[in-house]
C-alpha positions, 0 to 999 in steps of 0.5 A: 056348191055345184048344181048336183049338190044343190039338188041334194039339198033341195030334196029335203022338205024343211028349210032348216034341213036344207040349210043344214045340208047346204052347210055340211056339203060346203064345209065338211070334208068327210063326204069327199074323203069317203067318196075317194076311199070307196071309189078305189074299191067298188063295194057296197057301203053300210052307213051306221048312224046315217042320220038323214042319209046325206052320205048316201045321196052324196056318193050316188051323185059322185057315181061311186056307190055299188049299193048302200044301206043306211042305219040310224036309231032316230026315227025323225032322221030316218023319216026325213031321209026317206022323204028326201029319197022319194023326192029325189026318186032314189028310194029304190037305189038307196036304202034307209032303215030304222035300226041299231048299228049293233045288229047283224046285216047281210051286207058285206063291203065298206062300213062308214061310222061318221060322227057316231062313236062319241055318242056311245059309252066306251064299251058300246064303242068297242062293240059297235066297232067290232060289228063294223069290222065284221061287216067288211068284205075282202078289200073293204074299209071301215071309215071312222070320222070322230072326235079324239080325246086330246089337249087342244083348243079344237077339242075344247070347242068341240065339247062346247058345240056338242053341249049345244047340239044336245040342248037344242034337241038335234041330238037325242043323246049327248056325247058319252065318251071321246075315244083316244086314237089308241082306243080305235087303232088297237081293235082294228089292228088286232083284227088284222086291218091296216090302219091310217089316221089323219086330221080331217078338220077342213074349214070346220074349227072342230076336232075331227079325225079320219081313221081308216081300217082296211082289210086285205084282199083275199 
């Protein structure tokens, strides 16, 4: 891990948080994938389900942000993220708010939904996805990283992992519904977005996919 990413981990004030951040930045390919997608289109990013704001810090370090608002409904994670931003001197650059991702916000640009949808019932997933699409600017991308319902050993291992995340208390709510690829692709295409889907496992054994819906430039 390079020095800039070590500084991100060092901005969090609890050793467990620092270890978690180090592990995510070292093994999770989602951050680099999002950075590549938003760098090509300089727009603000709405990060729904932002947790401790790790994606915002990563994109800032990579120099690809044009504005960032992170939303999460877990006060513990928002408070931890805000403390980290103050420690890093970024509280005026990156914004984190305790908020529901279904709400309307003035920001228009790209939207990220990383590891969020499967914690919601199916109907709520569709509502949240529609709200994310509504926040896209021309040329904006809705970037979804999620587990998909399928027959594979990765999918079964993911379900076991989610059980332990819930029982450990890290997640307040356990997995509710694992969507199929078509449940996500269909609404995006119906909204006129160009959709791509690819595996995003990286060095993780879990079932992860990246689904991107892109709105045409005006």
